[in-house]
N, C-alpha and C positions, 0 to 999 in steps of 0.2 A: 504493500500500500504506500509505504514511504517512497519507494523508487518511482511509482507511478506519479505521485505528487511532485517529486523532483523533476521528472521528465516533462510533466505538464507545465510547471513553472518555467523550465528552460525554454520550451517551445513558445510559450506566451511571450517570453522576454526577448526572443531573437528579432532582428530587424524584419520589417514587412517583406522586403524583397526575398529574404531567405525562406520565409513562410510560403510565399508564392512558388518559389523554385521547388520546395519540398512537395507541395500539392501537385505540381506539374509532373514530378518524377513518379509519385504514387499513382497518378492518373495514367501515365504511360504503362505502368505495370498492370493496372486494372483493365485497360483496353486490350492488351495482349492476352491477359488471363481470361477475360470475358469471351474473346474470340476463340481461344483454344477450347474453353468449356462449351461453347456453342457447337463446335465441331464434335466434341465428345458426346454431348447429349443427343445429337442427331445421328451420328455415324458409329458411335461406340469407340472405346479407347483404342482398341487394336487397329482400327481402320484409319486413325489419324497419325500420319507420319510428319512430324514437325519439320524434319530436314527437307522434305519435298515441298512444304508450304512456307519455307522461311521468308520468301519475299512478300507473301500475304501478311504474315505477322509483322513484318517491318513496315508495310504500307499502312496498316491499321492506325498506329499512333501518328504517322506522318500526315494522314488525312484528318484524324480526329482532333489532335491537340491544337492545331491552328484554329479550328472551328470553336473549340472551347475558349481559347484566348479571345477570339473576336467577339464572342457572345458574352464575355464578362465573367466567366466562372471564377477567375482568379482575382477579381476586384472585390468580391464579397469578403467580409470578415467572418471567419468560420463560426465564432461563438455567438454571432447574431443572426445567422441565416434562418429563414423561415419559408413560408409557402412561395414567396416570390422567387427565392433561389431554386426551389424545386421545379417551378415552371421553366426557369432558365435551363436547368439540367435536362428536362424533358425535350425542350426545343433543340438544345445543342446535340444531344445524343441522337435525336431523330435525324438531324441534318448529317451528322457523321455516318449514321447507318445508311442513309441514301447514297452518300459518296462511296461507301464501301460496296454497296450493291452495284453501283455504276462501275466501280473498279473490276468486280467479278465479271460483269457483263462485257465490258470493253476488252478485257484481256483474257477471256476464256479460251481463245484460240492461240494464245502465246504460251508455248510450253516452257518458256524461261520462267514465267511466273507461276503457272499451274501445270503440273506434269500431265503428259498426254494420258487420256483415259480417266483423269480425275474429274469428277462432276461435283460442283459446289451447289448443293440444294439451296433453294430460295429461303427455306426455313432457317438456314444458318443466320441470315441477317436478322430475322425476327427474334431468334434466340439471343443473338448478340445484343439487340436493343434492350430486351428485358434484363439481361445480366449486367449490361453496362449501366443502366439506370440504377439497378440494385447496388452495385459496387461503388459507383461514383457518388450517387446520392446518399446511400447508406453510410459510407465512410465519413462523409461530412457531418451528417446528423449525429453519428456516434461520437465523433470528435467534439462536436458542440456540447453534447451531454456530459462528456467526461470533463471538459474544461469548466463548464458551468457548475457541475456538481462539486468539483474541487474548490471553486470559488465560494460555493454555497456553504461548504463545510467551514471555511474560514469565516464567513459572514455570520453563521449561526452561533459560533462561539465567540461572540463579541467581548465578553468579559476577559477571556484569555488574551485576545488581541490587545485589549485596553491595558492589561498588566504589562505586556511587552512593549507598549508604546506610551510609557509614562509621561513623556514630554511632548507627545503629539497633540495637535489642536483638533478638537472635534469639528466635523464639517458635514453638512448635508449637500447632496447633489440635486439641483433643481433641473429635472429632465431625465426621464427614465428611458430614453430612446437609445439609438446606437452610440451617440456621443456620450451619453451618461454612462453606459456600460464601459466604454473605452476609458473614460476618465476614472471611473470607479476602480478599474484594474490598476491604473497608475497610482491611485491613492492608497490602495491596499499594500502595494509594494513599497510605498514611501515611508520615511521616518518622521516627516514633518506633520502629516495629517492623519487623523483617525476618522474614517468614514462611518457614519452612523445610520443614514437612511437616504432614500430617494424622496423627492417631492415632485409631483406631476399634476398637470391640469386635467388629464384624462381620467374621468371618474371610473372607467372600466378597470383601471390599473390599481385603484386604491385598495389597500389591504393585501395585495399580492406580494409575494417574495420574489425578487428578481436579482440574480447574481448573489443571492444570500442576504439581501437587504430589503426590508419592507418598504413599500411605496405608500406615502402619506399624501393627503390633500394639502393644498396651500394653507388652509385654515388651521392645520395642525402645527404650523411652524412655531408659533409662540410657545406652545406646550413643549415642543422638542428643544427649543432654546433653553427653557427653564430646566428641563429634565437632564439634558446632557451638557449644560453650560456651553452651548454652541458659540463659537467665535466667527465661523465662516459659513457663507452660503455660496456655493459654486454654481454659476449658470452654465449648464452643459447643453446649450441650444444655439450652436453657431450659425444655423441656417434660418432661424426665425427672424421675422421682420423687426426692424428697429422700433416701430410703433408698439409692437407686442412686448418687446424687451422693456420699453419705457414703462408700460403698464405694470410689469412685474417689479421693476426697480422702484416704482412709486409705492408699491405694496410693501417692499422690503425696507424702505427708508426708516420708518419709525421703530424698527425692531432692534436697532443697535448691534448689528452684525456687519462684519467686513464682507462685502459682496465682491466676488471675483468671477472671472469668465475665461473662456477658451479663446485662442487667437483666431482660428479660421476653421471653416468646415473642411478645407482640403486636407489638413493634417489629421483630422478625425477619419476621413475617408481612407487615408493612407495607413491608418493604424499607428501613427507616430506621436500620439499624445503622451507627454511626460509631465511630471510635476513641475518642472521648470518652465513649461509652456503656459502654466496658469498665471494670469495677470489681473491687474485691476480692471474694473469696468471701463470700457472705452467711453470717453466723454460723448462721442457721437451718439451713443445709445441713449444718453440723457436727453438729447434734443428730440428724439423720436422721428427724425426725418428719414424716410425711405428713399434712397436715390432712384432717380428715373433712369430707365435703361437707355444707354447711349445709342445714337443713330450712327450706324457704322459708316455710312457714306459721308457723314460730316466729319467723323474722326479721321478718315483716310484722305479727305479731299486735298488738304494742304501738305500732307506728309508722305503718304505711301509712294515709294519710288522717286522721291524728291530729295534734294539736299537741304537740310534744315539746320539753322543755327539758333541756339538758345543762350541769351545773355543772362548773367546772374545764375549760371547753371548749377552752382553749388548751394544756392539758397533754398529755403523751404518750398516755395512754389516752383522755382526753377528746376530743382532736382526732380520733383514729381512730374513736371512737364517732360523732362528728359526720359523718365521711366516710361511714361505713356506714349511719347513719340517713338521711342525705340520699338515698342510692341506693335506699332503701325508699319514697321518695315520701311523706313526711309532708306534711300541709297546711301546717304552719309549724314552723320549727326555731329555738328560742331558744338563743343562745350566751351562757351566763352565766359571766363571767370577771372576776377582779379585776385582772389584769395588762393594762394598756392595749396594750402591744406584742404580747403573746400573742393578745389578742382581735383586733387589727388583722390579724395574720398569718393566723389561721385563717379569718377572715371573707373575706379576699382569696382564699385558696385555695378555699374552698367556693363562692364566686361564680364562679370559673373552672370548677370542676367542674360546677356547675349549668348554665352556658352550654354547656360541651363535651358534656354528656350530655342536653341539652334537658329539664332537670327544672324543674318549675314551682313548687317549694316556696318559700315566703317565708322568707328568712333574716333573723333579728333579733339584732343584737349588743347585749348588755346588760352594761355595765361596772358591777360592784358586788361587794361581799363577801357571802359566804354567812352571815356573822354579822349582817348588817343586816336585821332582821326586816321593817321597812316596805318596803324595796326588794324583798326576796324575795317577800313576799305580793303586792305590787303587780304584779310580773312574772307570777306565776302566775295572778292574776285577770284582768289586762289581756289576756293572750293565751289565756285559757281552756285551760290546759295539761292534757293527759290523762296524759302519762307524763314522769317525771323520772328521769334517770340522774345520780346524785350521785357525780361523780368528783373533786370539789374536795377536796383534802387535802394536808397536808404529809407527804411519804413518805421524805425523806432521813434515815436513822437518826441519824448523828452530829449533823446540824444540829438536828434536833428534840430530841435529848438536850441540846444546848447552849442550846436555846430552849424549855424545857418549857412555859412559859406560853402561848406562841403555838401550840405543838402541841396543847395541851389546848383552847384557845379555838377553833381552826379545825377540828380533827378531831372533837372531842366536841360542843361547843356550836354549831358551824356546822352539823353534821348535825342536832342537835336543833332548831335554828331552821327549817331547810328542811323537816324532817319534819313539824313542827307546822303550818307554813304550807301544806304539801301537804294536810294533813287539813282545815284551814279552807277552802282553795280547792276542795276536792272532787276532787283529783287521783286518777286511777284506779290508776296503778302507780307505785311508788317503788322504784328499784333502787339499792342502795349498792354501790360498787366497794370491796371490802375487800382483804385481803392475808393471805398465809400467816404473816406476822409477828404476826398477832393471836392465834395459837395458842400458849399458854404463853409469852407474850412475855418477852423479856429486856431490852426497851428501851421508852422512853416512846412512841415512834411506834406500836409494836405494841399497847401497852396502850391507847392512845387509840383505835385502830381497833377493838379488841375492845369498848371502851365504846360506840363508835358502833353496832356490831352489836347489843349488848345493849339499847340504848335503842330500837332499831327492833323487836327481838323483843318488848320490853315494850309498846310502843305498838300492835303488831299485835293484842294481846289486849284493847285498850281499845275498848269499844263507843261510849262517849261520853267526850270529853275533859273531865274534871271537875277536872283538876289541871295546867293549863298552866304551863310554866316559862319564865322569861326573856322573856316576851312579854306584851302588854297583855291582862289577864284578860277584859276586856269583849269582845274580838274573838274569843277562842278558847274560852271556857268554854261547855260544853254542846254543842259541835260533834259531830255524829255522824261516826264514823269510817267512811268509805267507801273508804279507800286501802289497797291491797294492798302491804304492805312486804315486800321481800326483799333479800338481799345475796348477792354473788358473791365467793368467796374464791379467790385464786390466787397464784402465786409471781411471780418476777421476769419482766419482759418485756424482750426483747432490744432494745437501742437506745434505751431510755427515758432521760430526763434523769437523770443520776446513776448510770446503769448502768455496770458494769465494762467493757462492750464498747467504747464510744467512748473510755474512758480507756486501755484496752490499746492501741487503734489509735494514739492520739496518742503514747503512750510508745514504741511500735515505730517509728513514723515519725521520732521524735526520736533513735532509736538506743539507747533504753533508759535506765535499767533499767526492767523491768516490775515493778510492785509488787503482791504478793499478800499478803493479811493472814495466812493460815495455810495450811500445806501440806495439811491435812485438810479445809478448808472445802468444803462442797457447797451448791449452790443448785438450785432448780427454775427452769427457763427455758421461756418460750413467746414466740412472735412477737406483736407488738402487734396486727396484724390478726386473728390467730386468737383472741387473748384477747377483743378487742372483739366479734367475731362470736359467741363463746360467751356473753358477758355478755348480749347482746341476746336470744339464744335462751333463756337461763336465766330472764330476767324474764318471758318468755311462759308459763313453766310454773309460776309462783309461785301458791301458795294463801293465803299470808299468814304472815309470820314465817319464811319459808324461808331456810336458809343453803345455797347451792349451792357445790359444789366442782368445780373444773375439773381434768380429768385432765392433769397436767403431765408425764407420762412418768416416767422415772427421774431422780433428782437427778444433777447434773453436777458433777464436780470442777472448781473454779475454777482450780486449778493446771494441770490437764490442758488446760483451755480456753486458758489463757495460752500454754502450750507449743505447742499446735496453731496458734494465731494467729501466733506467731513463725516457726514452720517454714513455714507457708503464705505468709508474706511473703517467702520466699526467704532468710531469715537463719538462722543457727545459734545454738544456745543456749550461752551461756558459763557453765560450771560447773566443778567440780573435775575432771571427766573431760575437759573440753575448754576449756582456759584460753585458747585462741585464738578462741573463739566470738565471735559478733557482739553478742548481747544477753543481759544477765544478768537473772535473776529474783531479786528481793529480797523477803524476808518481813518485813513491818512489824509484825505482831502485831495482835490483835483490837482494834478501836476501841471506845469506850464504847457499850454496848448491842448489840454484834454477837454473833451465835451462830454456832457452827460449822455447824449444819444447821437447816433449817426444817421445819415440819410443816403439814399441812392440816387434820387432824382433832383436835378436843379429846377426843372419845371414840373410840378406835380402832375399836370395833365398831359405831359409830353412823353408818352411811351406807347409802343405798339407791340403786339405779340409777334412771334416768329414761328417757324415750323417746329421749334422745340418748346415744350411746355414750361421749361425752367429758364428760358432765355428771352429777354425783351430788348427791343431797340428803342433808345431814347431819341426824342426830337429836340435837338438843341441847335442854337444859332452857331454858325461857323465864323470865326474871325477871319478877316482879310490878311493874307500873308504879308503884304507890303507894310501895312500898318503894324501888324504884330511883330514883324522883324525889328521895327524901330524900338519897340518895348524891350525885346530881347537884347538889343544892342545897348540900351540904357543900363540894363541889369549887368551886362558884361563890363561896362565901364565902371559901375559901382564896385564890382569885384576887385578892381585894380586901384582902388582909392588909396591915397597916402595921407596920413595926418601931417600937419605942418611940422616944421622944425626937423624934418628928416626922420620922423618916427613912423615907419610903414606899418599899416594894419593889414589884416587878412582881407578885409573887404569893408565897404561902408554899409553896415547892416541897417542903419537907419534909412538910407536911400533905397535899399533893396525892399525893405518893408513897405515904404511909401509906394513904390512901383507896383508891388504885388497887390496892395490894397486898391490901387487905381484900376488894375486890369483883371483881377480875379473876383468874379461876382460873389458877394457874400463873405469875403475874407475879413473877419473881425477878430484880430488878435486879442486874447483875453488877459495878456500879461505884458510886462515890459520886455524889451529885447533881452534874451537870455544867452546869446552867444558869448562863451566864456572868454575868448581872445578879444572880442570887441569890447567887452566890459573892462578887461584889464588895460587894454590900450587907451580906452576913453579916460579912465582914471589917471593913467600916467600922463596923458596929454593935458588934462586939467591942471595937474601939478606943475608941468613944464610951463604952461601959460601963466600960472601964478608967479613962478620964479622969474619969468621974462618981464 
């Protein structure tokens, strides 16, 4: 009994590919044995000469195994097989039997395969079918029962397990399906967790014992928490919709347990779930937004078979654009990034993705700044770029507020350089990644992103570039505009660099406090993959100068998000009503340039739907390029301002702010100029003037 248990534990623990290989070898044996037994039952043992029929016995697995593979016999997890698997076995064996019958009929006159005078009765194929179903199906159900019985023995003696896992944390698994079974096996083998029971919504399962653990209703959770001092609830439902997950999470919030989940349904399907795969609840599940299926023709329109360049390729949005663009099989993908480490990191990741998914795209890492005209133009020309996704920008509001000069240089003039280079190089599509902070901005970052939008809108109306800025006139003057410019405006993405989500997580792990700027602050949120996918689809619908808006759903209270993250970590909130709570929420006040809420539309009435339900096109007035270029020229002049008495400053931030306020609709700075170098140089200049 002990040796059987050890054998079962060993087989359950080996990698999935080894389990599949073992099943395949066993099936080869059963196919040959079933065919031999079919001959014996029909013709008698003495009449069957294996040596004469050797090619028949070799042909049987060669015909059958590919059929079994194609019909998915080796994708099923043995311990979870049921009636569906039995139907698949019936169909697979039937098809392999027909192929075997065809083999006998086709080669009956070839003595090389069947000796002369040997007749193969038709009943052989019928016998083979019954025997093959019995052996292949029976072996799987027998293996399932042995494995599950072994796990059930472990589950029924819970007190024994509990004594051997004195430091393990009690956990219930929410979901008694295939994923729940898989994760329960991983929990049983782990030292960190002590599985106690299943929870499932299906009333038919309530009270049943599965894999040795009783299935309870969700209403029983509070009782289980009290009885077993539960600390964790594990959601084992990787394929359920986000809206359903949100309902379950809402129900679990008041129970003061740490809610965890599985990473993906793919790992469950592959049988690769391990304890280290268990993670905190994805914040996207808290939003309850189910992503809309992508339109494949929109995803491929600007990418498949083309040369694509992504600026800011190492950033949060840029890197996801790279991943999704690579999966659309471009001819070439240029990663344009000024951070050496970020470029190295994304290149290594994409090379692994390319190898794993057998993609033939050439990946080219280019280390450069978007402000370097020569480098940008050289890259566009050298690689004959068709599509540019311009994601390079400084987006952290307080940092850009404190470094106004670099925010303007990168966000405005960097966009201007890349856009004009795209026109000179004959790029077909240019898509700017914008932000909701560009609408009636209260900060420098939003104002610079709005300026970037406006300069693209202005350039989209230019037939011939007769007034190039900041670039060699001889290279750009008179260039015909064949580039379709567009921009995509959306809100915060979950998990991006500088996002509140990773900040809240670190603060919760450290025991608090969790810092929120204002109790009434709201933000739009979207996952990075969903945003990148919609950006790609938006660019495919552009006509020139388009501003696309992504449907971000309803704005989310940042305070509510912080509270939910604390509760789902298994901690309680410390406040005036609960002085013994675990983690306190502290309000720090709005930082320079921050708004309580964000908007997506400049003109509330000005938007229209597109062929995609999550993408809208804004109706906005386009500035004239000749007039707007004068504004840009003034800003550039202010960037090179010098204080009197030979004390150079980085730029004249005061003049830049005035120009931005004159030209960016709704730009109302809510604080004094915060540029750190400007402040220092201003104070020094005042002292110098007093001394003079």
